[in-house]
Backbone as ProteinMPNN parsed JSONL, in Angstrom:
{"seq_chain_A": "MANNMGCMSQAEIEKFAAQVIRELNLDGWQMEWTGGGSMCEKSRHIIFIDKRWINKYPWQAKENVLHEIAHIFTEDKLHGLGFYREYIDLLERFMAV", "coords_chain_A": {"N_chain_A": [[119.418, 107.279, 86.128], [122.153, 105.917, 87.968], [123.008, 102.859, 88.438], [124.241, 102.883, 90.965], [123.389, 104.276, 92.626], [121.396, 103.041, 94.04], [119.422, 102.082, 92.297], [116.999, 99.964, 90.514], [118.074, 97.312, 88.567], [117.582, 95.729, 85.313], [117.836, 92.958, 85.566], [117.38, 92.696, 88.15], [114.809, 93.884, 88.365], [113.364, 91.47, 87.327], [113.891, 89.597, 88.895], [112.571, 90.138, 91.502], [109.951, 89.926, 90.228], [109.843, 87.771, 89.906], [109.901, 86.317, 92.136], [107.409, 87.036, 93.377], [105.689, 86.313, 91.698], [106.203, 83.527, 92.16], [105.853, 83.416, 95.016], [103.219, 83.76, 95.199], [102.118, 81.71, 94.3], [101.279, 81.743, 91.371], [100.71, 79.995, 89.102], [101.905, 79.453, 85.574], [102.161, 82.377, 85.023], [103.827, 84.923, 83.74], [106.372, 87.517, 83.809], [106.932, 90.117, 81.252], [109.015, 92.336, 79.301], [108.004, 95.487, 78.072], [107.811, 98.128, 75.953], [105.825, 99.867, 75.96], [104.08, 100.888, 77.994], [103.038, 99.672, 81.123], [101.11, 96.932, 81.578], [98.312, 94.144, 82.824], [97.841, 91.222, 81.215], [95.579, 89.214, 81.15], [94.428, 86.904, 79.508], [96.702, 85.96, 78.33], [98.319, 85.289, 80.872], [100.22, 87.071, 81.326], [102.026, 89.566, 82.9], [103.068, 92.747, 81.844], [105.822, 94.93, 82.184], [106.906, 98.149, 81.662], [109.732, 99.138, 80.081], [110.82, 101.657, 81.019], [110.866, 101.586, 83.612], [113.207, 100.258, 84.617], [116.194, 100.856, 86.34], [115.207, 102.568, 87.93], [114.583, 103.851, 90.914], [114.179, 101.411, 93.869], [111.603, 101.357, 94.987], [109.783, 102.527, 93.187], [109.952, 101.105, 90.845], [109.361, 98.109, 91.934], [106.651, 98.875, 92.953], [105.291, 99.132, 90.541], [105.08, 96.901, 89.432], [103.898, 95.262, 91.36], [101.225, 96.62, 91.313], [100.424, 95.777, 88.478], [100.281, 93.341, 89.217], [98.473, 93.169, 90.87], [96.304, 93.614, 89.522], [95.495, 91.011, 88.389], [93.784, 89.635, 90.399], [91.481, 90.896, 90.261], [88.142, 91.224, 89.008], [88.101, 93.933, 88.016], [88.452, 95.934, 85.476], [89.516, 98.352, 85.747], [90.377, 100.861, 88.491], [89.176, 100.191, 90.843], [87.512, 99.768, 93.948], [88.017, 96.976, 94.931], [90.158, 96.336, 93.456], [91.827, 98.276, 94.299], [91.942, 97.139, 97.505], [93.516, 94.507, 96.954], [95.925, 95.572, 95.794], [97.233, 96.971, 98.114], [97.414, 94.947, 100.029], [99.049, 93.652, 98.47], [101.294, 95.423, 98.557], [101.864, 95.798, 101.366], [103.07, 93.252, 101.947], [105.12, 92.79, 100.141], [106.512, 94.927, 99.851], [108.966, 95.549, 101.272], [110.771, 93.901, 100.656]], "CA_chain_A": [[119.85, 107.38, 87.203], [122.915, 104.848, 87.705], [122.439, 101.648, 89.892], [124.972, 102.968, 92.289], [122.493, 105.642, 93.612], [120.362, 102.12, 94.525], [118.463, 101.767, 91.238], [117.082, 98.529, 90.232], [118.368, 96.895, 87.225], [116.557, 94.764, 84.559], [117.802, 91.698, 86.148], [116.783, 92.833, 89.742], [113.259, 93.74, 88.677], [112.674, 90.528, 86.716], [114.223, 88.741, 90.343], [111.752, 90.733, 92.018], [108.774, 89.806, 89.916], [109.632, 85.926, 89.607], [109.609, 85.817, 93.603], [106.251, 87.74, 93.882], [104.864, 85.1, 91.271], [106.261, 82.358, 92.74], [105.135, 83.377, 96.271], [101.718, 84.002, 95.345], [101.468, 80.528, 93.487], [100.659, 82.239, 90.346], [101.304, 79.346, 88.216], [101.832, 79.733, 84.481], [102.282, 83.615, 84.998], [105.044, 85.449, 83.567], [106.646, 88.88, 83.324], [107.787, 90.341, 80.069], [108.998, 93.746, 79.331], [107.353, 96.298, 76.934], [108.184, 99.614, 75.664], [104.365, 100.681, 75.654], [103.397, 100.911, 78.97], [102.856, 98.436, 81.752], [99.666, 96.282, 81.79], [98.324, 92.6, 83.062], [97.346, 90.391, 80.098], [94.907, 87.883, 81.78], [94.235, 85.95, 78.65], [97.925, 85.47, 78.378], [98.892, 85.06, 81.966], [101.456, 87.754, 81.345], [102.458, 91.047, 83.234], [104.383, 93.568, 81.209], [106.339, 95.73, 82.599], [107.42, 98.945, 80.719], [111.198, 99.141, 80.154], [111.206, 102.854, 81.651], [111.173, 101.368, 85.114], [114.719, 100.086, 84.756], [117.108, 101.909, 86.486], [114.449, 103.43, 88.677], [114.518, 103.661, 92.384], [113.319, 100.195, 93.931], [110.071, 101.559, 95.446], [108.939, 102.689, 91.902], [109.97, 99.787, 90.095], [108.432, 97.205, 92.46], [105.214, 99.599, 93.033], [104.931, 98.995, 89.303], [105.043, 95.665, 89.264], [102.585, 95.17, 92.363], [100.494, 97.308, 90.667], [100.087, 94.942, 87.383], [99.969, 91.648, 89.769], [97.093, 93.433, 91.638], [94.901, 93.217, 88.276], [95.456, 89.461, 88.156], [93.124, 89.261, 91.396], [90.319, 91.571, 90.341], [87.552, 91.532, 87.524], [87.864, 95.084, 87.659], [89.899, 96.177, 84.462], [90.084, 100.019, 86.198], [91.071, 100.834, 89.658], [87.963, 100.178, 91.909], [88.103, 99.412, 95.359], [88.309, 95.482, 94.942], [91.739, 96.39, 93.127], [93.182, 98.56, 95.705], [92.414, 96.121, 98.544], [94.41, 93.729, 96.53], [97.162, 96.382, 95.933], [97.568, 97.541, 99.3], [97.689, 93.682, 100.284], [100.575, 93.536, 98.243], [102.205, 96.654, 98.815], [102.341, 95.473, 102.609], [103.609, 91.824, 102.008], [106.124, 92.756, 99.27], [107.531, 96.348, 99.787], [109.869, 95.667, 102.094], [111.631, 92.85, 100.25]], "C_chain_A": [[120.76, 106.256, 86.791], [122.35, 103.968, 88.674], [123.297, 102.093, 90.924], [124.396, 103.824, 93.005], [121.365, 104.274, 94.028], [119.409, 102.016, 93.742], [118.263, 100.367, 91.232], [117.535, 98.123, 88.846], [117.376, 95.943, 86.557], [116.683, 93.493, 85.588], [116.944, 91.605, 87.606], [115.265, 92.896, 89.746], [112.627, 92.38, 88.055], [112.888, 89.517, 87.966], [112.981, 88.842, 90.967], [110.628, 90.281, 91.694], [108.768, 88.435, 89.72], [109.219, 85.708, 91.159], [108.246, 86.147, 93.861], [105.145, 86.375, 93.168], [104.714, 83.88, 91.583], [105.674, 82.435, 94.189], [103.718, 83.095, 96.162], [101.284, 82.737, 94.392], [100.71, 81.005, 92.303], [101.542, 81.299, 89.054], [100.913, 79.825, 86.682], [101.803, 81.207, 84.026], [103.647, 84.157, 84.809], [105.015, 86.912, 83.321], [107.193, 88.961, 82.099], [107.927, 92.035, 79.983], [108.312, 94.348, 78.022], [107.631, 97.664, 76.808], [106.932, 100.401, 75.708], [103.576, 100.651, 76.727], [102.89, 99.487, 79.579], [101.33, 98.045, 81.506], [99.537, 94.813, 82.17], [97.232, 92.103, 81.812], [96.715, 89.326, 80.399], [95.114, 86.726, 80.732], [95.424, 85.075, 78.221], [98.587, 84.837, 79.826], [100.423, 85.659, 81.885], [101.302, 89.37, 81.921], [103.285, 91.679, 82.295], [104.522, 94.653, 81.696], [107.19, 97.003, 81.625], [109.118, 99.059, 81.077], [111.726, 100.611, 81.055], [111.303, 102.567, 82.922], [112.4, 100.794, 85.208], [115.619, 101.16, 85.188], [116.377, 102.93, 87.512], [114.871, 103.375, 90.18], [113.626, 102.285, 92.785], [111.685, 100.708, 94.24], [109.271, 101.663, 94.157], [109.034, 101.568, 91.192], [109.019, 98.512, 90.652], [106.618, 97.523, 92.858], [104.764, 98.823, 91.666], [104.663, 97.442, 89.21], [103.814, 94.913, 90.092], [101.497, 95.566, 91.902], [99.761, 96.303, 89.255], [99.548, 93.65, 88.261], [98.395, 91.976, 90.42], [95.943, 93.369, 90.849], [94.59, 91.895, 88.253], [94.194, 89.055, 89.029], [91.603, 89.772, 91.533], [89.705, 91.578, 88.906], [87.688, 92.584, 87.187], [89.143, 95.741, 86.532], [90.33, 97.876, 84.869], [90.781, 99.627, 87.574], [89.967, 101.087, 90.855], [88.516, 99.647, 93.238], [88.381, 97.985, 95.839], [90.088, 95.658, 94.469], [92.79, 96.919, 94.158], [93.328, 97.854, 97.091], [93.386, 94.998, 97.754], [95.975, 94.623, 96.457], [97.89, 96.697, 96.768], [97.994, 96.14, 100.09], [99.452, 93.331, 99.958], [101.759, 94.328, 98.428], [102.863, 96.139, 100.416], [103.033, 94.04, 102.862], [104.984, 92.157, 101.31], [107.148, 94.001, 99.391], [109.079, 96.142, 100.689], [111.074, 94.191, 101.635], [112.817, 93.298, 99.459]], "O_chain_A": [[120.574, 105.626, 85.75], [121.475, 104.209, 89.506], [123.018, 101.563, 91.999], [124.901, 104.16, 94.076], [120.283, 104.734, 94.393], [118.321, 101.832, 94.289], [119.049, 99.583, 91.764], [117.188, 98.899, 87.956], [116.454, 95.432, 87.192], [115.748, 93.117, 86.296], [116.152, 90.752, 88.005], [114.523, 92.353, 90.564], [111.43, 92.175, 88.258], [112.064, 88.608, 88.066], [112.263, 87.846, 91.053], [109.911, 90.072, 92.673], [107.724, 87.886, 89.37], [108.267, 84.971, 91.415], [107.773, 85.422, 94.736], [104.255, 85.731, 93.722], [103.712, 83.174, 91.471], [104.992, 81.475, 94.546], [103.109, 82.324, 96.904], [100.21, 82.765, 93.79], [99.524, 80.689, 92.213], [102.507, 81.625, 88.364], [99.873, 80.448, 86.466], [101.491, 81.448, 82.86], [104.544, 83.899, 85.611], [104.072, 87.522, 82.818], [107.915, 88.041, 81.715], [107.13, 92.829, 80.484], [108.126, 93.644, 77.029], [107.646, 98.313, 77.853], [107.005, 101.609, 75.486], [102.381, 100.407, 76.562], [102.488, 98.508, 78.95], [100.477, 98.898, 81.261], [100.52, 94.114, 81.921], [96.105, 92.547, 81.593], [97.207, 88.292, 79.947], [95.823, 85.752, 80.983], [95.355, 83.9, 77.861], [99.359, 83.883, 79.737], [101.467, 85.089, 82.204], [100.559, 90.205, 81.404], [104.288, 91.063, 81.936], [103.587, 95.452, 81.756], [108.107, 96.627, 80.896], [109.582, 99.056, 82.217], [112.806, 100.656, 81.645], [111.94, 103.415, 83.546], [112.74, 100.914, 86.385], [115.798, 102.195, 84.548], [116.922, 103.978, 87.858], [115.747, 102.537, 90.395], [112.573, 102.033, 92.199], [110.734, 100.29, 93.58], [108.237, 101.013, 94.001], [107.965, 101.023, 90.917], [108.122, 98.009, 89.975], [105.692, 96.722, 92.99], [103.911, 97.938, 91.746], [103.591, 97.145, 88.683], [102.981, 94.163, 89.585], [100.572, 94.772, 92.07], [98.535, 96.223, 89.184], [98.507, 93.059, 87.973], [97.431, 91.21, 90.435], [94.812, 93.135, 91.274], [93.411, 91.575, 88.099], [93.482, 88.18, 88.538], [90.758, 89.422, 92.357], [90.337, 91.818, 87.877], [87.49, 92.729, 85.981], [90.339, 95.936, 86.752], [91.277, 98.479, 84.364], [91.45, 98.628, 87.835], [89.975, 102.05, 91.623], [89.644, 99.227, 93.499], [88.885, 97.764, 96.94], [91.03, 95.164, 95.09], [93.846, 96.504, 94.636], [94.364, 97.858, 97.755], [94.274, 94.721, 98.56], [96.979, 94.244, 97.06], [99.099, 96.797, 96.564], [98.979, 96.251, 100.819], [100.45, 93.004, 100.601], [102.933, 93.956, 98.445], [104.073, 96.095, 100.639], [103.505, 93.779, 103.968], [105.996, 91.795, 101.911], [108.337, 93.989, 99.072], [110.112, 96.776, 100.469], [111.97, 93.721, 102.336], [113.635, 92.473, 99.052]]}, "name": "protein", "num_of_chains": 1, "seq": "MANNMGCMSQAEIEKFAAQVIRELNLDGWQMEWTGGGSMCEKSRHIIFIDKRWINKYPWQAKENVLHEIAHIFTEDKLHGLGFYREYIDLLERFMAV"}
């Protein structure tokens, strides 16, 4: 998809992730790119976002960033009730950004 269709560039995704991290006061956390799937690595305070989300629609790219950030707030490594509570809160707060 081309950026002229409303898709998010690499820089726009990085800016969105930095904004969310800043607004949530997640000091020491950062976003990095990966080619092997998105994930949250709590021990290193890094959310890895797969490069495949570059040039996707904003709702797709933002959802992926927020999904990984939701893992920061839960002990559940999977997708249990606690994870979905955090995830829905993040979606409500940041998807209109």
